[in-house]
C-alpha positions in Angstrom: 23.9 -2.7 8.7 21.5 -1.4 6.0 22.7 2.2 5.9 24.0 3.1 2.5 22.9 -0.1 0.7 21.0 0.6 -2.5 17.6 -0.5 -3.6 16.2 0.2 -7.1 12.5 0.4 -7.7 11.2 0.5 -11.3 8.6 3.1 -12.0 6.2 4.2 -14.8 2.7 5.6 -15.1 -0.3 4.2 -13.4 1.8 3.1 -10.4 -0.1 2.0 -7.2 0.5 5.0 -4.9 0.1 3.3 -1.5 2.7 0.7 -2.5 5.3 3.2 -3.9 4.8 5.6 -1.0 5.3 2.8 1.5 8.6 1.8 -0.2 9.8 5.4 -0.4 9.5 5.8 3.4 9.9 2.3 4.8 13.2 1.5 3.0 14.6 4.9 3.8 13.6 4.4 7.4 16.0 1.4 7.5 18.8 3.5 6.1 18.5 2.1 2.5 19.4 4.4 -0.3 16.2 4.3 -2.4 16.5 4.9 -6.2 13.5 5.1 -8.5 14.5 3.9 -12.0 12.7 4.2 -15.3 13.2 4.5 -19.0 13.8 8.2 -19.5 13.6 8.2 -23.3 16.5 10.7 -23.5 14.9 13.1 -21.1 16.5 14.5 -17.9 13.4 13.5 -15.9 9.9 12.2 -16.4 6.9 12.7 -14.1 4.4 9.9 -13.8 0.9 9.8 -12.4 -0.3 7.2 -10.0 -3.4 5.1 -10.6 -5.7 5.9 -7.7 -5.0 9.5 -6.9 -3.2 10.6 -10.1 -0.4 11.7 -7.7 2.7 12.9 -9.7 6.1 11.5 -9.1 9.2 12.7 -10.8 12.0 10.2 -11.7 15.5 11.3 -12.7 17.3 8.0 -12.9 17.4 5.5 -15.7 18.2 1.9 -15.9 19.0 2.3 -19.6 22.7 2.0 -20.2 23.4 1.3 -16.6 26.9 -0.3 -16.4 27.6 -3.5 -14.7 29.5 -1.9 -11.8 26.5 0.3 -11.0 24.0 -2.5 -11.3 26.1 -4.6 -8.9 26.0 -1.8 -6.4 22.3 -2.5 -5.8 21.2 -4.9 -3.1 17.7 -5.3 -4.6 15.7 -4.4 -7.7 11.9 -4.3 -7.3 9.3 -4.5 -10.0 6.2 -3.1 -8.4 2.5 -3.7 -8.8 0.0 -1.9 -10.9 0.6 -1.0 -14.6 4.3 -0.3 -14.2 5.5 -3.6 -15.7 3.0 -3.4 -18.6 4.2 0.1 -19.5 7.9 -0.9 -19.1 7.6 -4.0 -21.3 7.0 -1.8 -24.4 9.6 -2.2 -27.1 9.8 -0.3 -30.4 11.3 -3.4 -32.2 9.2 -6.5 -31.7 12.3 -8.6 -32.5 14.0 -7.3 -29.3 13.2 -7.4 -25.6 12.2 -4.1 -24.0 15.0 -2.2 -22.3 13.4 -2.9 -18.9 13.2 -6.6 -19.5 16.9 -6.6 -20.7 17.7 -4.7 -17.5 15.9 -7.3 -15.4 17.6 -10.1 -17.2 21.0 -8.6 -16.3 19.8 -8.2 -12.6 18.8 -11.9 -12.6 22.4 -12.9 -13.6 23.7 -11.3 -10.4 22.8 -13.7 -7.6 23.8 -11.1 -4.9 21.0 -8.8 -6.1 17.6 -9.6 -4.6 14.9 -9.5 -7.3 11.5 -8.5 -5.9 8.4 -8.9 -8.1 5.0 -8.1 -6.7 1.5 -8.6 -8.1 1.3 -7.6 -11.8 5.1 -7.0 -11.9 5.4 -10.5 -13.4 4.3 -9.0 -16.7 7.8 -7.6 -17.2 9.1 -11.2 -17.2 6.5 -12.5 -19.8 9.0 -12.1 -22.7 11.8 -13.8 -20.7 10.0 -16.7 -19.0 13.3 -18.5 -18.4 13.9 -16.1 -15.5 11.2 -17.7 -13.5 10.8 -21.2 -15.1 11.0 -23.8 -12.4 11.1 -21.2 -9.6 8.5 -20.9 -6.8 6.5 -17.7 -6.8 3.2 -16.0 -6.1 1.4 -13.4 -8.2 -1.9 -11.6 -8.3 -4.7 -14.2 -8.9 -5.3 -12.7 -12.3 -1.8 -13.8 -13.4 -2.0 -17.4 -12.2 -2.3 -18.6 -15.8 0.6 -16.4 -16.9 2.9 -17.8 -14.1 2.0 -21.4 -15.1 2.6 -20.6 -18.8 6.0 -19.3 -17.9 6.8 -22.6 -16.2 6.9 -21.1 -12.7 5.8 -23.1 -9.6 2.9 -21.2 -8.1 2.7 -21.2 -4.3 -0.5 -19.9 -2.6 1.1 -17.7 0.0 1.3 -13.9 0.4 5.1 -13.8 0.0 7.3 -16.4 -1.5 11.1 -16.6 -1.4 13.0 -18.7 -3.9 16.7 -18.0 -3.4 17.3 -14.4 -4.7 13.7 -14.0 -5.9 11.0 -12.6 -3.6 7.4 -12.4 -4.9 4.2 -11.1 -3.4 0.6 -11.6 -4.2 -0.6 -7.9 -4.5 0.2 -4.3 -3.9 -1.7 -4.6 -0.7 1.0 -7.0 0.5 3.8 -4.4 0.1 4.4 -4.3 3.8 5.2 -8.0 4.2 7.0 -8.0 0.9 9.2 -5.0 2.0 9.8 -6.6 5.4 11.1 -9.8 3.7 13.4 -7.8 1.4 14.8 -5.8 4.3 15.5 -9.1 6.3 17.2 -10.6 3.3 19.4 -7.5 2.7 20.3 -7.4 6.4 21.4 -11.0 6.3 23.4 -10.6 3.0 
């Protein structure tokens, strides 16, 4: 049922290793085709270091210039915990959204794609609050004010589902977050 379905996980420096390692193996265990995506800045690949252990992870796939057909081939796009979202929300031109936020906006227009945002991943949505305005979600306790300022409806649970949006409280909840995403992909 899940074999061959694609899941995209955004990545950048200072990622939370236990979470990313969990996804790498848990999603693959279900037969999902796991893709780590980043902004490659014109490079063939980039190697990022994790936050806790400084573990290196090479990424060779970019979300930049991804066409609509390829985007629609994903069953889920995940914005992980840690500093990933903060690094990906960088834009050279302050009059424009970051490429990662633009990519996420495109994913949000595709209702068949599950959007997963965990912990501090909500930072990537900060410059496009319309994506979560009026929607139920949970975030890390440190981002409660951010969620409310974006017009989201905060729910005090470890994992919250609002249609095609799945959110989780912290990187430490990656197991229940991943389980919910797997269940949703399986039912789709």
